[in-house]
N, C-alpha and C positions, 0 to 999 in steps of 0.2 A: 240445285241449280246446273251443277256440272254433269249430272246423269242425262245421258242422251244427248250430250252436246248441245243442250238448250242455249248456253251461253258459252263463247270462247273462254279459254283459261286466260288468255292475256287480258281479255276484257275484264274478268273479275278480278284479276290480281290488280288491274289499274284502278277499278273502282274502290278496292279495299285499300289500295295506298292512298288514293286521294282523301277517303274517309278518314284515315287515321291521321294524315296530314293536317287536315282541317281541325280533329280533335285536339292534336297537340298544339296548334296555334291558337284554338280557344282557351285551352287549359293554360298555356305559357303567357298569353296576352291580355286575358279578359278574367278568367277564373281565379288565378293564383294572385293578380294585381288586387280585384275585389275584396279576395279573402285576406290579403295582407292588409288593406285599409280597415276592414273589419277588426282584424286581431289588434293593430295599433290603437284602434279607437277603445279599446276594453280597458277601463281605469277603475279602480276601486270608488265605490259611490259612498262608503261610508268614511267619515273623517275622524272620529274617534277610535282609539284602539282599545277600547274596553270590552271589545266583543271577541273573544279569542277564536270563536268559531268563524266568524266573518274573516278574521285575518288569516287563519289556516286555509278557509276555501280560495281567497284570493291569491294566497301563496301559490296554490296549486295551479290556478288558472294563469298565474304570470310565469310559472315555469313551462306551461303549456305554449304560452305567448312566445317565449324565448325560442324554445325547441322548433316551432312552426316559422317563426319570421325573423329572428334576430341572430345575424351573423356575429361571430366574435374571433379573435385571434386564433383560437385553436379548434373552432368548431363553426362549421357551415349550418344555416338552418335547412330545415325539410324544404321549404319553398324554393331556396337556392339551389339545392342538390337536384331538385326535379328539373329546373329550368337547364341546369349544366348538363343532366342527362340527356335531355333531347338534343342539346348541342353537341354533345359527344356522340350520339347516334347518328346525327345528320351527318357529322365529319367522318364517321366510319363507313355509312352508305355510300358517301361520295368517293371514299377511298376505295371500295370495293367496285363501284362502276370504273373508276380510273384503271384499277388493276385488270379487269375484264377486257378493256379495249386494247 
């Protein structure tokens, strides 16, 4: 698209920036919250502990649930770290714009 100057580089950069911004907003405000709800709704459906295989499998699922969506005192979940990374990137970009003026 850039070959032969079919589109100006500024126009392409602006388009790419807007697509990335939209993707980040959708991820942070729709996809992550939707997945967080899905992860929180996962519960063990077996009530008796006589089946050690089911217990072991749900323990693995529960470990993944905590890794994805549960913050603790010493660790942040993956979802929280993704949202914070977007926020930190936004601050960094704003700072770079400020420094360039």
